[in-house]
C-alpha positions in Angstrom: 24.2 17.6 -34.4 24.6 18.0 -30.6 24.0 14.7 -28.7 21.6 16.4 -26.3 19.4 17.6 -29.2 19.3 14.1 -30.7 18.2 12.4 -27.5 14.6 12.1 -26.6 12.9 14.1 -23.8 11.2 11.7 -21.3 7.8 13.2 -21.9 8.0 12.3 -25.6 9.3 8.9 -24.6 6.1 8.1 -22.7 3.9 9.6 -25.5 5.6 7.3 -28.0 5.1 4.4 -25.7 1.4 5.2 -25.4 1.0 5.2 -29.2 3.1 2.1 -29.4 0.9 0.3 -27.0 -2.3 1.3 -28.8 -0.9 0.1 -32.2 0.7 -3.0 -30.7 -2.6 -4.1 -29.0 -4.3 -3.8 -32.3 -1.7 -5.8 -34.2 -1.3 -8.5 -31.5 -5.1 -8.9 -31.2 -5.3 -9.2 -35.0 -2.6 -11.9 -34.9 -4.4 -13.7 -32.0 -1.4 -13.4 -29.8 -2.2 -15.4 -26.7 -0.7 -17.3 -23.8 -1.7 -20.1 -21.4 -2.1 -19.4 -17.7 -1.9 -22.3 -15.2 -3.8 -22.6 -12.0 -3.8 -25.2 -9.2 -7.2 -25.4 -7.5 -7.9 -26.1 -3.8 -8.6 -29.7 -4.9 -5.0 -29.8 -6.2 -5.9 -30.1 -9.8 -4.1 -28.1 -12.5 -6.2 -26.2 -15.0 -5.4 -23.9 -17.8 -7.0 -20.8 -19.3 -6.2 -18.8 -22.5 -5.0 -15.2 -21.9 -5.5 -12.8 -24.8 -4.6 -9.2 -25.8 -7.3 -6.5 -25.4 -7.5 -4.3 -28.5 -7.3 -0.6 -27.7 -8.5 0.3 -31.2 -12.0 -1.0 -30.6 -15.2 0.5 -29.2 -14.5 -0.7 -25.7 -10.8 0.2 -25.9 -11.4 3.8 -27.2 -14.1 4.3 -24.5 -11.6 3.2 -21.9 -8.9 5.6 -23.1 -11.0 8.7 -23.1 -13.3 8.0 -20.1 -10.4 6.9 -17.8 -7.7 9.4 -18.7 -8.4 11.8 -15.8 -8.9 9.1 -13.2 -5.8 7.2 -14.3 -3.8 10.3 -13.6 -5.4 11.3 -10.3 -5.3 7.7 -8.9 -1.7 7.1 -10.1 0.0 6.3 -6.8 3.3 8.1 -7.4 1.5 11.4 -8.0 0.2 12.0 -4.5 3.2 10.4 -2.9 5.5 12.6 -4.9 3.8 15.9 -3.9 3.7 14.9 -0.2 7.3 13.7 -0.3 8.5 16.9 -2.0 6.9 19.0 0.8 8.6 17.0 3.5 12.1 16.7 2.0 11.8 20.3 0.7 11.1 21.8 4.1 13.9 19.8 5.7 16.3 20.7 2.9 15.3 24.4 2.5 15.7 24.9 6.2 19.2 23.6 5.9 18.5 20.8 8.5 19.6 18.0 6.2 22.7 19.9 5.2 23.7 20.4 8.8 23.1 16.7 9.7 24.9 15.3 6.6 27.9 17.7 6.9 28.5 16.5 10.4 28.0 12.9 9.3 30.6 13.4 6.5 33.2 14.4 9.1 32.8 11.3 11.2 31.6 8.4 8.9 33.7 7.2 5.9 32.1 7.8 2.6 31.7 4.1 1.6 30.3 3.2 5.0 27.7 6.0 4.8 26.7 4.9 1.3 26.3 1.3 2.5 24.1 2.4 5.4 22.1 4.6 3.1 21.6 1.9 0.5 20.6 -0.6 3.3 18.1 1.9 4.6 16.6 2.3 1.1 16.2 -1.5 0.9 14.6 -1.7 4.4 12.2 1.1 3.5 11.1 -0.8 0.5 8.2 -2.3 2.5 6.6 1.0 1.5 7.7 1.7 -2.0 5.9 5.0 -2.3 7.7 6.4 0.7 11.1 5.0 -0.2 11.3 6.4 -3.7 9.9 9.9 -3.1 11.9 10.4 0.1 15.2 8.7 -0.5 16.0 10.0 -4.0 15.9 13.7 -3.1 17.6 13.0 0.3 20.5 11.4 -1.7 21.2 14.8 -3.3 21.9 16.4 0.0 23.9 13.4 1.2 26.1 13.3 -1.9 26.6 17.1 -1.7 28.0 16.8 1.8 30.3 13.9 0.7 31.4 15.8 -2.4 30.1 13.2 -4.9 28.1 13.6 -8.0 24.4 14.2 -7.1 23.0 12.8 -10.3 24.6 9.4 -9.6 23.4 9.8 -6.0 19.8 9.8 -7.2 20.5 6.8 -9.4 22.1 5.1 -6.4 19.1 5.7 -4.2 16.6 4.6 -7.0 18.6 1.4 -7.7 18.8 0.5 -4.0 15.0 0.8 -3.5 14.1 -0.8 -6.9 16.5 -3.7 -6.6 15.6 -4.3 -3.0 11.9 -3.9 -3.3 11.2 -7.6 -3.1 13.9 -8.4 -0.4 14.4 -7.1 3.0 16.3 -7.7 6.3 12.9 -8.5 7.9 9.9 -10.6 7.3 7.1 -8.5 5.6 3.7 -9.3 4.2 5.3 -10.3 0.9 6.6 -13.4 2.5 3.1 -14.4 3.6 1.6 -13.5 0.3 4.1 -15.6 -1.7 3.3 -18.7 0.5 -0.5 -18.3 0.2 -0.3 -17.9 -3.6 1.9 -21.0 -4.0 0.4 -23.2 -1.4 -1.7 -25.3 -3.8 1.1 -25.7 -6.3 3.4 -27.1 -3.5 0.7 -29.4 -2.1 0.1 -30.8 -5.6 3.6 -32.3 -5.6 3.9 -33.1 -1.9 0.7 -33.1 0.2 2.7 -33.3 3.4 5.1 -30.4 2.7 5.1 -27.5 5.1 5.9 -24.2 3.4 6.8 -21.7 6.2 6.9 -17.9 5.6 10.4 -17.7 7.3 11.7 -20.3 4.8 14.0 -17.9 2.9 14.7 -15.4 5.7 18.5 -15.9 5.7 18.7 -15.7 2.0 16.9 -12.4 1.6 18.6 -10.8 4.6 22.0 -11.7 3.2 21.0 -10.6 -0.3 20.0 -7.2 1.2 23.3 -6.7 2.9 25.3 -7.8 -0.1 23.2 -5.7 -2.5 23.8 -2.6 -0.3 27.5 -3.3 -0.1 27.9 -3.8 -3.8 26.0 -0.7 -4.8 27.9 1.4 -2.3 31.3 0.3 -3.6 30.1 0.7 -7.2 28.9 4.3 -6.4 32.2 5.3 -4.8 34.1 3.9 -7.8 32.1 5.6 -10.5 31.7 9.0 -8.8 35.3 9.6 -7.9 36.0 11.7 -11.0 32.5 13.0 -11.6 31.7 16.7 -11.1 30.0 17.9 -8.0 27.6 20.8 -7.9 28.2 23.1 -4.9 26.1 26.1 -4.0 28.6 28.7 -2.8 26.0 31.5 -2.3 24.3 30.1 0.8 25.0 32.0 4.0 26.7 30.1 6.8 24.5 29.4 9.9 25.9 30.5 13.2 27.5 27.3 14.8 26.0 28.1 18.2 22.5 28.5 16.8 23.1 25.3 14.7 24.1 23.3 17.8 21.1 24.6 19.8 18.7 23.9 16.9 19.9 20.3 16.5 19.4 19.6 20.2 15.8 20.8 19.9 15.3 18.8 16.7 16.7 15.7 18.4 14.3 16.0 21.4 11.2 16.4 19.1 12.4 13.7 16.7 13.0 11.0 19.3 9.8 11.9 21.1 7.9 11.3 17.8 9.8 8.0 17.3 8.9 6.9 20.8 5.2 7.8 20.2 4.9 6.0 16.9 6.8 3.0 18.1 4.4 2.7 21.0 1.5 2.7 18.5 2.8 -0.4 16.7 3.2 -2.4 19.9 0.1 -4.5 20.6 -1.5 -5.2 24.0 -0.6 -2.0 25.9 -2.9 0.8 27.0 -3.9 3.0 24.0 -1.3 1.2 21.9 -1.6 -0.7 18.6 -3.5 2.2 16.8 -1.3 1.8 13.7 -1.8 -2.0 13.5 -4.3 -3.9 11.4 -5.9 -5.9 14.2 -8.1 -7.9 11.9 -5.0 -10.0 11.0 -3.8 -13.0 13.0 0.0 -12.7 12.6 1.9 -9.6 13.9 3.9 -9.3 10.6 0.5 -8.9 8.7 -0.8 -6.5 11.4 2.2 -4.3 10.9 3.1 -4.8 7.2 -0.2 -6.0 5.7 -1.9 -4.2 2.8 -4.5 -2.6 5.1 -2.1 -1.7 7.9 -2.4 1.9 9.0 1.3 1.8 9.6 2.2 0.9 6.0 -0.5 3.2 4.5 0.5 6.1 6.8 4.3 5.7 6.9 4.8 8.3 4.2 2.7 10.9 6.1 4.5 10.0 9.3 7.9 10.6 7.8 6.9 13.8 6.0 5.3 15.1 9.2 8.6 14.4 11.1 10.6 16.2 8.3 8.3 19.2 8.3 8.2 19.6 12.1 11.9 19.1 12.5 12.6 21.4 9.5 10.5 24.2 10.9 12.0 23.9 14.4 15.5 24.0 12.9 14.7 27.0 10.8 13.1 28.9 13.7 16.0 28.1 16.0 18.6 29.3 13.5 16.7 32.6 12.9 15.6 31.8 9.4 11.9 32.3 10.2 10.9 35.9 10.9 7.1 35.5 10.8 4.3 33.1 9.7 4.9 34.0 6.0 8.4 32.6 6.3 6.9 29.2 7.2 4.6 29.2 4.2 7.6 30.1 2.0 9.4 27.0 3.1 6.4 24.9 1.9 6.0 26.8 -1.4 9.7 26.7 -2.2 9.5 22.9 -1.9 7.2 22.7 -5.0 9.1 25.2 -7.2 9.6 24.0 -10.8 7.6 20.8 -10.7 5.5 21.5 -13.8 7.7 19.3 -16.0 7.6 16.4 -13.7 3.8 16.6 -13.4 3.5 16.5 -17.2 5.9 13.5 -17.3 3.8 11.7 -14.6 0.6 12.4 -16.6 1.9 10.6 -19.7 3.5 7.9 -17.6 0.2 7.2 -15.9 -1.6 7.0 -19.3 1.0 4.6 -20.7 1.0 2.3 -17.7 -2.8 2.2 -17.6 -3.1 1.5 -21.3 -0.6 -1.2 -21.2 -2.3 -2.8 -18.3 -5.6 -2.7 -20.0 -4.2 -4.2 -23.2 -3.1 -7.3 -21.2 0.1 -7.6 -23.2 2.2 -8.0 -20.1 0.1 -10.8 -18.7 0.2 -12.6 -22.1 4.0 -12.3 -22.4 4.4 -13.5 -18.8 2.2 -16.5 -19.3 4.1 -17.4 -22.5 7.5 -17.2 -20.9 6.5 -19.2 -17.8 4.7 -21.7 -20.1 8.0 -22.2 -22.0 9.8 -23.0 -18.8 7.1 -25.6 -18.0 7.2 -27.2 -21.5 11.0 -27.3 -21.9 12.8 -30.4 -20.5 15.6 -28.5 -18.8 18.5 -29.7 -16.7 18.8 -28.3 -13.1 21.3 -25.6 -14.0 19.4 -24.5 -17.1 16.1 -24.5 -15.1 17.6 -22.0 -12.7 19.3 -19.9 -15.4 16.3 -19.8 -17.7 14.0 -19.0 -14.8 16.1 -16.1 -13.7 16.3 -14.6 -17.2 12.6 -15.2 -18.0 11.5 -13.7 -14.6 13.6 -10.6 -15.4 12.2 -10.3 -18.9 8.6 -10.8 -17.6 9.2 -8.0 -15.1 9.8 -5.6 -18.0 6.2 -6.2 -19.0 4.5 -7.0 -15.7 6.0 -5.3 -12.6 3.4 -6.6 -10.1 5.2 -9.1 -7.8 1.9 -10.9 -6.9 0.6 -11.1 -10.5 3.8 -12.6 -11.8 4.0 -15.1 -8.9 0.4 -16.2 -9.6 1.6 -17.2 -13.1 5.1 -18.4 -12.1 4.1 -20.7 -9.1 1.5 -22.9 -10.8 3.6 -23.2 -13.9 7.0 -24.0 -12.4 7.0 -24.9 -8.7 6.4 -28.5 -9.6 9.4 -28.5 -11.9 11.6 -27.1 -9.1 10.4 -29.6 -6.5 10.8 -32.6 -8.9 14.4 -31.3 -9.5 14.9 -31.5 -5.7 14.8 -27.7 -5.2 12.7 -26.5 -2.3 9.7 -24.2 -3.0 11.3 -21.7 -0.6 14.4 -21.5 -2.7 12.3 -21.2 -5.9 10.5 -18.3 -4.1 13.9 -16.8 -3.3 15.0 -17.1 -6.9 11.8 -15.4 -8.0 12.0 -12.5 -5.5 15.6 -11.7 -6.2 15.2 -12.0 -10.0 12.0 -10.0 -10.3 13.6 -6.9 -8.6 16.5 -6.6 -11.0 14.7 -5.1 -14.0 12.5 -2.7 -11.9 15.1 0.0 -12.5 15.0 -0.1 -16.3 11.4 -0.7 -17.2 9.2 2.3 -18.0 6.2 0.2 -16.7 7.5 0.4 -13.2 5.5 3.4 -11.8 8.4 4.9 -9.9 10.7 4.9 -12.9 8.9 8.0 -14.0 9.5 9.5 -10.5 13.2 8.8 -10.9 13.2 10.5 -14.3 11.3 13.4 -12.9 13.8 13.9 -10.1 16.6 13.8 -12.7 14.8 16.6 -14.6 14.3 18.7 -11.5 18.0 18.6 -10.8 19.5 18.3 -14.2 17.3 20.5 -16.5 20.2 21.2 -19.0 20.5 17.5 -19.9 17.2 16.0 -19.2 16.9 13.2 -21.7 16.0 9.5 -21.8 19.6 8.7 -22.8 20.9 10.5 -19.7 18.5 8.7 -17.3 19.5 5.3 -18.7 23.2 6.2 -18.8 23.3 6.9 -15.0 21.2 3.8 -14.1 22.9 1.2 -16.4 25.9 0.5 -14.2 23.6 -0.3 -11.3 21.5 -2.6 -13.4 24.5 -4.5 -14.7 25.9 -4.9 -11.1 22.5 -6.1 -9.8 22.1 -8.5 -12.7 25.5 -10.1 -12.1 24.9 -10.1 -8.3 21.6 -12.0 -8.7 23.4 -14.8 -10.6 26.2 -15.0 -8.1 24.0 -15.0 -5.0 21.6 -17.7 -6.4 24.2 -20.1 -7.8 26.6 -19.5 -4.9 23.9 -20.3 -2.4 22.8 -23.4 -4.2 26.4 -24.7 -4.6 27.2 -24.2 -1.0 23.8 -25.7 0.0 23.6 -23.7 3.2 20.3 -22.9 5.0 18.2 -20.2 3.3 16.0 -20.0 6.3 15.3 -21.8 9.6 15.5 -25.5 8.9 15.3 -25.0 5.2 18.0 -25.8 2.5 18.0 -25.1 -1.2 17.6 -28.8 -1.8 14.8 -31.0 -0.6 
């Protein structure tokens, strides 16, 4: 039998996972499968609570499944982000603006350098995961076409860069602040005089971001050298004079928009700071906090820039004859998305059912409880923590929720082994990103699979999706171990005035 016929379509993959979750919740609940969650109170006393599985085959569970199916789909974050992102990238792509820009880039910038910069941009944009995934994955198709490299691996490269870099960055974000606040009591329980600063692992995560981008870029160049490239030979050439004139107009509008939005994230100037959350004390939280207008609106800002610049380019190169031509640019951006919408529907159901079942929280509490109960040497403590964090992330992808379990259960172990809580946080952040790219519980994994389906309809299977992403996962897995142990052995600062050792 043909391998393509034997492999599973991603929609069926999520349907099976839904039924598996329903049956699994029933069996685990019947077996009294439970874990122990640790918590350190403000009075610095450790308490425990039992975490159990919620049975979906019960009156409450069945009511949840049927009454929340529609709202789970509508409120599924990737859905709205995907539709908006497709419009923005679609207009910029259909107008040939992105083709023109990347073709010129390909003539001046070496391929590996361009891939490194693209991967680094994916990591930096990870402060807004909805924007990074829905924008960078389709943009990678145009970039890889211009550089004559396989576009399918280009999408995997973009997805891996954002997923692996989602918990690290070149800059301080609200994640740094959140990790400190959630671990503060666990740290003070061991040492009441310890100061846990939110820049404590800045050097570590910045270096990890750069090394991650470099490794993924080199890997991509290596594995795509002999892969086929899809080139559309039917597109008409745009007049070079019109193209040059159009790009000048686009540049003027684009940099004007950049200047305007930059002004609106600067506090204290006349009519400035509109995109900041001024209820926060620190600038990093004003800019990157959960309620920041900048973070919540960055996808719309980027899409607005892509749409405006795409229309200007199309009009300047005589591709727009009337108002209907503009609307056609928009509608063409959403052609053929029926399959991806069905995929996202079942992905949203699976993720919501699994979250309701509480299986992920139970598994995570058990894993971190084992770390606490085992009398491990320093090297084993680090290795087991890395592996268990990666495994836990397969079942519970929320960074904050895992950290709420990890910090009270293990921070004391690290500190008693003379490892700073900042380095423990760095281990956690780097390790918890690695398995984002392979777990179906990561909401944007379904977006990646959907994009693969849009571009590769003839071979759209679960096997194909995992085949293209697996080299990136193995690379990131090895890189995580190398960075963490290398840094610890060198014992160099992970942040200002902070070492791995206490």
